[in-house]
NUTORDREN-832242 format. One record per residue: residue in one letter; x, y, z of N, C-alpha, C in turn. Coordinates in steps of 0.05 Angstrom, whole numbers. Layout:
REM NUTORDREN-832242
   aa    neast   nnorth      nup   caeast   canorth     caup    ceast   cnorth      cup
    A        X        Y        Z        X         Y        Z        X        Y        Z
...
END
This chain:
REM NUTORDREN-832242
   aa    neast   nnorth      nup   caeast   canorth     caup    ceast   cnorth      cup
    X     -928    -1411    -1140     -950     -1394    -1128     -941    -1383    -1101
    X     -943    -1357    -1099     -935     -1344    -1074     -960    -1344    -1055
    X     -957    -1358    -1032     -979     -1360    -1013     -977    -1338     -992
    X    -1000    -1323     -989    -1001     -1299     -973    -1019    -1301     -948
    X    -1010    -1292     -926    -1027     -1289     -902    -1033    -1259     -899
    X    -1058    -1252     -897    -1065     -1223     -891    -1072    -1221     -861
    X    -1058    -1201     -848    -1064     -1194     -821    -1075    -1166     -820
    X    -1102    -1164     -819    -1116     -1138     -821    -1142    -1141     -808
    X    -1150    -1121     -791    -1175     -1124     -777    -1200    -1117     -793
    X    -1196    -1107     -818    -1218     -1101     -835    -1225    -1124     -854
    X    -1245    -1139     -846    -1251     -1163     -861    -1257    -1159     -890
    X    -1274    -1139     -897    -1282     -1134     -924    -1258    -1125     -941
    X    -1240    -1109     -929    -1216     -1101     -943    -1199    -1125     -950
    X    -1195    -1143     -931    -1177     -1167     -935    -1191    -1184     -957
    X    -1217    -1187     -956    -1230     -1203     -976    -1228    -1191    -1004
    X    -1228    -1164    -1004    -1225     -1151    -1030    -1198    -1155    -1042
    X    -1176    -1154    -1025    -1150     -1158    -1033    -1147    -1187    -1044
    X    -1158    -1205    -1029    -1157     -1235    -1036    -1169    -1239    -1064
    X    -1191    -1225    -1069    -1206     -1228    -1094    -1191    -1217    -1119
    X    -1172    -1200    -1113    -1157     -1187    -1135    -1141    -1206    -1153
    X    -1130    -1226    -1139    -1110     -1243    -1152    -1123    -1267    -1168
    X    -1112    -1270    -1192    -1120     -1292    -1211    -1097    -1311    -1211
    X    -1102    -1336    -1220    -1082     -1357    -1221    -1057    -1348    -1237
    X    -1061    -1332    -1258    -1039     -1323    -1274    -1021    -1303    -1260
    X    -1031    -1291    -1238    -1015     -1272    -1222     -993    -1286    -1206
    X     -997    -1312    -1201     -977     -1326    -1185     -980    -1319    -1156
    X    -1001    -1309    -1146    -1005     -1301    -1118    -1032    -1312    -1109
    X    -1032    -1322    -1085    -1058     -1332    -1073    -1058    -1326    -1042
    X    -1080    -1313    -1035    -1085     -1308    -1006    -1096    -1334     -994
    X    -1081    -1347     -977    -1089     -1373     -966    -1100    -1371     -937
    X    -1096    -1347     -924    -1106     -1343     -897    -1109    -1315     -891
    X    -1127    -1309     -872    -1132     -1282     -863    -1139    -1282     -833
    X    -1128    -1264     -818    -1134     -1261     -790    -1138    -1232     -784
    X    -1157    -1227     -767    -1161     -1199     -758    -1146    -1192     -731
    X    -1133    -1212     -721    -1118     -1209     -696    -1090    -1220     -698
    X    -1070    -1203     -694    -1042     -1211     -696    -1034    -1234     -677
    X    -1048    -1236     -655    -1042     -1258     -637    -1045    -1286     -648
    X    -1062    -1288     -668    -1067     -1313     -681    -1049    -1320     -703
    X    -1033    -1300     -711    -1014     -1306     -734     -995    -1329     -729
    X     -983    -1332     -706     -964     -1354     -702     -978    -1382     -705
    X    -1002    -1385     -696    -1016     -1411     -699    -1022    -1416     -728
    X    -1027    -1395     -743    -1033     -1400     -772    -1008    -1408     -786
    X     -985    -1396     -780     -959     -1402     -792     -951    -1430     -785
    X     -960    -1440     -762     -954     -1467     -755     -968    -1488     -772
    X     -992    -1480     -780    -1010     -1499     -795    -1007    -1497     -826
    X    -1001    -1472     -835    -1002     -1468     -865     -975    -1455     -873
    X     -965    -1465     -896     -940     -1454     -907     -945    -1426     -920
    X     -932    -1406     -910     -936     -1378     -918     -909    -1368     -930
    X     -912    -1353     -953     -889     -1341     -965     -886    -1312     -959
    X     -908    -1298     -955     -908     -1269     -950     -931    -1262     -931
    X     -926    -1244     -912     -948     -1235     -895     -953    -1206     -903
    X     -979    -1199     -909     -989     -1173     -913     -999    -1163     -887
    X     -987    -1142     -875     -992     -1134     -848    -1001    -1106     -846
    X    -1024    -1102     -833    -1033     -1074     -827    -1019    -1064     -802
    X    -1016    -1038     -799    -1003     -1028     -774    -1022    -1025     -752
    X    -1045    -1011     -758    -1064     -1006     -736    -1085    -1028     -734
    X    -1085    -1042     -712    -1105     -1062     -706    -1112    -1060     -676
    X    -1137    -1065     -668    -1146     -1059     -642    -1134    -1077     -620
    X    -1129    -1102     -624    -1120     -1120     -604    -1090    -1119     -600
    X    -1077    -1124     -623    -1047     -1122     -623    -1039    -1110     -650
    X    -1025    -1089     -651    -1019     -1076     -676     -998    -1091     -692
    X     -992    -1081     -716     -974     -1094     -733     -945    -1095     -723
    X     -937    -1074     -710     -909     -1073     -700     -907    -1094     -677
    X     -926    -1095     -658     -925     -1115     -638     -927    -1143     -649
    X     -943    -1147     -670     -945     -1173     -683     -919    -1182     -694
    X     -904    -1164     -707     -878     -1171     -718     -859    -1180     -695
    X     -860    -1165     -672     -843     -1173     -649     -851    -1200     -640
    X     -878    -1206     -638     -887     -1232     -629     -878    -1254     -647
    X     -879    -1250     -674     -869     -1270     -693     -840    -1276     -689
    X     -824    -1255     -685     -795     -1258     -679     -791    -1275     -655
    X     -806    -1268     -633     -803     -1284     -608     -809    -1313     -612
    X     -828    -1319     -629     -837     -1346     -635     -819    -1361     -654
    X     -799    -1346     -665     -780     -1359     -683     -788    -1359     -713
    X     -808    -1343     -720     -816     -1342     -748     -800    -1321     -764
    X     -793    -1328     -788     -777     -1310     -805     -790    -1309     -833
    X     -814    -1298     -833     -829     -1296     -858     -828    -1266     -868
    X     -820    -1261     -893     -819     -1234     -902     -846    -1219     -899
    X     -845    -1195     -889     -869     -1180     -883     -871    -1155     -900
    X     -895    -1151     -913     -900     -1127     -928     -922    -1111     -914
    X     -916    -1087     -904     -935     -1071     -891     -954    -1060     -911
    X     -980    -1062     -906    -1001     -1053     -924    -1019    -1034     -907
    X    -1016    -1007     -911    -1028      -989     -893    -1034     -962     -906
    X    -1049     -946     -892    -1055      -918     -902    -1034     -899     -891
    X    -1017     -907     -872     -999      -889     -858     -977     -880     -876
    X     -972     -854     -878     -950      -842     -893     -930     -829     -875
    X     -934     -829     -848     -916      -815     -830     -890     -829     -829
    X     -868     -814     -827     -842      -825     -826     -838     -841     -799
    X     -852     -834     -778     -850      -848     -753     -860     -877     -756
    X     -884     -879     -769     -894      -905     -774     -877     -922     -792
    X     -867     -909     -813     -848      -923     -831     -824     -932     -817
    X     -813     -914     -801     -787      -921     -785     -793     -944     -766
    X     -816     -943     -752     -823      -965     -735     -824     -992     -748
    X     -837     -991     -772     -841     -1015     -788     -814    -1026     -797
    X     -796    -1009     -806     -771     -1018     -816     -753    -1029     -793
    X     -754    -1015     -771     -738     -1024     -748     -748    -1051     -738
    X     -775    -1056     -741     -785     -1081     -731     -781    -1104     -750
    X     -771    -1099     -774     -764     -1120     -793     -781    -1122     -818
    X     -797    -1102     -823     -813     -1103     -847     -795    -1103     -872
    X     -802    -1119     -892     -787     -1121     -916     -795    -1098     -936
    X     -820    -1090     -934     -830     -1070     -953     -853    -1055     -941
    X     -862    -1035     -956     -883     -1017     -945     -899    -1006     -968
    X     -925    -1013     -969     -941     -1004     -991     -967     -992     -980
    X     -978     -974     -995    -1001      -959     -987    -1026     -973     -996
    X    -1048     -971     -980    -1072      -986     -987    -1087     -978    -1013
    X    -1080     -954    -1022    -1092      -946    -1047    -1075     -952    -1071
    X    -1055     -970    -1067    -1038      -978    -1089    -1054     -993    -1111
    X    -1045     -993    -1135    -1058     -1008    -1156    -1051    -1037    -1154
    X    -1066    -1054    -1169    -1061     -1082    -1168    -1033    -1089    -1179
    X    -1024    -1077    -1201     -997     -1082    -1210     -976    -1075    -1188
    X     -980    -1053    -1175     -962     -1045    -1154     -961    -1065    -1131
    X     -985    -1076    -1123     -987     -1095    -1102     -974    -1121    -1110
    X     -978    -1129    -1136     -965     -1154    -1144     -935    -1151    -1145
    X     -926    -1129    -1154     -897     -1124    -1154     -885    -1124    -1125
    X     -899    -1112    -1108     -891     -1110    -1080     -889    -1139    -1067
    X     -910    -1154    -1072     -911     -1182    -1060     -889    -1199    -1071
    X     -884    -1197    -1098     -864     -1213    -1110     -836    -1205    -1100
    X     -831    -1179    -1097     -806     -1170    -1088     -801    -1180    -1059
    X     -822    -1177    -1043     -821     -1184    -1015     -815    -1214    -1011
    X     -828    -1230    -1028     -824     -1259    -1027     -795    -1267    -1032
    X     -782    -1249    -1048     -753     -1255    -1054     -734    -1240    -1034
    X     -747    -1230    -1013     -733     -1215     -992     -719    -1191    -1003
    X     -731    -1178    -1022     -722     -1152    -1033     -739    -1131    -1020
    X     -727    -1108    -1015     -742     -1085    -1004     -759    -1073    -1025
    X     -784    -1066    -1017     -802     -1052    -1035     -816    -1029    -1020
    X     -816    -1006    -1032     -828      -982    -1019     -846     -968    -1040
    X     -871     -963    -1033     -889      -950    -1050     -878     -923    -1058
    X     -884     -915    -1084     -873      -890    -1095     -880     -866    -1076
    X     -902     -866    -1063     -910      -843    -1046     -891     -839    -1022
    X     -877     -860    -1014     -860      -857     -991     -830     -861     -998
    X     -824     -862    -1023     -796      -866    -1031     -778     -845    -1019
    X     -786     -820    -1022     -770      -798    -1012     -765     -800     -982
    X     -787     -807     -967     -785      -809     -938     -766     -832     -930
    X     -768     -854     -944     -751      -877     -938     -722     -870     -945
    X     -717     -857     -968     -691      -849     -975     -679     -830     -953
    X     -694     -811     -946     -684      -792     -925     -679     -806     -899
    X     -696     -826     -892     -692      -841     -867     -665     -856     -868
    X     -661     -871     -890     -636      -886     -891     -612     -867     -894
    X     -615     -845     -907     -594      -825     -910     -586     -815     -882
    X     -607     -810     -866     -603      -800     -839     -588     -821     -822
    X     -597     -847     -826     -585      -869     -810     -556     -872     -818
    X     -550     -870     -844     -523      -873     -853     -505     -849     -841
    X     -518     -826     -841     -503      -803     -831     -496     -807     -801
    X     -517     -816     -786     -512      -821     -757     -491     -842     -753
    X     -493     -864     -769     -473      -886     -767     -445     -875     -771
    X     -441     -858     -791     -416      -847     -798     -406     -829     -775
    X     -423     -813     -764     -415      -795     -742     -407     -811     -717
    X     -422     -832     -712     -417      -850     -688     -388     -861     -691
    X     -383     -870     -716     -356      -882     -720     -334     -862     -717
    X     -341     -836     -720     -322      -815     -718     -318     -803     -690
    X     -335     -812     -671     -332      -803     -645     -306     -812     -632
    X     -293     -794     -619     -267      -802     -607     -271     -821     -585
    X     -249     -835     -577     -251      -853     -554     -259     -839     -528
    X     -249     -814     -525     -256      -797     -502     -286     -791     -501
    X     -297     -783     -525     -325      -777     -527     -342     -802     -521
    X     -334     -825     -529     -349      -849     -523     -348     -855     -494
    X     -326     -849     -480     -323      -853     -452     -342     -835     -437
    X     -345     -811     -446     -364      -792     -436     -393     -802     -437
    X     -399     -812     -461     -426      -823     -466     -431     -846     -446
    X     -412     -864     -443     -416      -886     -424     -420     -876     -395
    X     -405     -856     -387     -409      -845     -361     -437     -833     -358
    X     -446     -818     -377     -473      -806     -376     -494     -829     -374
    X     -490     -852     -387     -509      -873     -387     -509     -886     -359
    X     -487     -884     -345     -486      -895     -318     -498     -874     -297
    X     -508     -852     -307     -521      -833     -289     -502     -814     -275
    X     -477     -812     -285     -457      -795     -272     -462     -765     -282
    X     -457     -746     -263     -459      -718     -269     -432     -709     -278
    X     -430     -682     -286     -405      -672     -297     -382     -674     -278
    X     -387     -670     -252     -366      -672     -232     -355     -700     -230
    X     -372     -719     -229     -365      -748     -227     -350     -757     -251
    X     -359     -748     -275     -345      -755     -300     -318     -743     -300
    X     -315     -718     -292     -289      -704     -291     -269     -720     -273
    X     -278     -728     -250     -261      -744     -232     -254     -771     -244
    X     -273     -784     -256     -268      -811     -266     -250     -811     -290
    X     -251     -791     -306     -234      -789     -330     -210     -771     -328
    X     -207     -760     -303     -184      -742     -298     -182     -718     -317
    X     -206     -706     -321     -207      -682     -339     -222     -661     -322
    X     -222     -638     -333     -237      -615     -319     -267     -617     -325
    X     -282     -604     -306     -310      -603     -310     -318     -588     -335
    X     -303     -568     -342     -307      -552     -366     -304     -570     -391
    X     -283     -587     -390     -278      -605     -412     -300     -625     -416
    X     -311     -634     -394     -334      -653     -395     -358     -640     -410
    X     -363     -615     -401     -386      -601     -414     -382     -596     -443
    X     -356     -591     -451     -350      -586     -478     -354     -612     -495
    X     -344     -634     -484     -348      -660     -498     -378     -666     -500
    X     -393     -661     -479     -422      -667     -480     -436     -650     -501
    X     -429     -625     -501     -441      -606     -520     -434     -615     -550
    X     -410     -622     -554     -400      -630     -580     -414     -656     -590
    X     -416     -675     -571     -428      -701     -578     -458     -697     -585
    X     -472     -681     -569     -501      -677     -574     -505     -662     -601
    X     -487     -644     -607     -489      -629     -632     -483     -648     -656
    X     -463     -664     -653     -456      -683     -675     -479     -702     -681
    X     -490     -713     -659     -512      -733     -663     -540     -721     -665
    X     -541     -695     -664     -567      -681     -668     -588     -690     -648
    X     -580     -692     -622     -600      -698     -601     -601     -674     -582
    X     -624     -672     -568     -628      -649     -551     -625     -654     -521
    X     -630     -679     -513     -629      -686     -486     -610     -710     -480
    X     -602     -714     -455     -586      -737     -448     -601     -763     -453
    X     -627     -763     -449     -643      -787     -453     -642     -796     -482
    X     -643     -777     -500     -643      -782     -529     -614     -792     -536
    X     -594     -780     -524     -567      -788     -529     -562     -816     -520
    X     -571     -824     -496     -567      -851     -486     -582     -872     -502
    X     -607     -865     -511     -622      -883     -527     -608     -888     -553
    X     -597     -868     -567     -583      -870     -591     -557     -886     -588
    X     -544     -881     -565     -519      -895     -559     -524     -925     -556
    X     -546     -932     -543     -552      -962     -541     -559     -973     -568
    X     -575     -959     -583     -582      -969     -611     -558     -973     -628
    X     -539     -955     -627     -514      -957     -643     -492     -971     -630
    X     -498     -983     -606     -480     -1001     -592     -454     -986     -584
    X     -457     -960     -579     -435      -946     -566     -432     -955     -538
    X     -455     -961     -525     -455      -972     -499     -472     -997     -498
    X     -467    -1014     -480     -482     -1039     -478     -493    -1041     -448
    X     -519    -1037     -445     -530     -1037     -418     -545    -1062     -413
END
């Protein structure tokens, strides 16, 4: 029997989800909280196999709740159950450690499939967002490939930019011309598809080009 904790501020919705499952489904909702802050204390008291997590909640949202659980040392597979279809929400959920993502209007068979896959730490994504998830991961793989292909000189320029150095300072530090610095910078930003130095530095930290 897969034991489920629902973290969702809509009580009636959570009760409705809980009532869906029959013993033969092999799934049972054993706890529900409307506040992500209380999730750690529930996990300390009850054995949970899967967490069904909403993203938007008034006190602490689903993304913050996942970060809280990580800080507390919990490693329970999480299935996001939400109405959000935006790639930004999906990206945030995946980055925060969600195992799967399902839409609230999913059918019972879809929800059962999602919970069972998540309990086995397999990724599950609702059919409505499959293309968005695929495009997201394809984009991530593309960026990873490009980052690996950055030259050592280009990485040096990125590190200098992260330290707040301007083109003149970088040119002096690397013993190259100011024009060459600008060329490197333009090429790097084009390769990584970023528009500003702030975006470049953020991506560089995420991809561990630099370590601040």
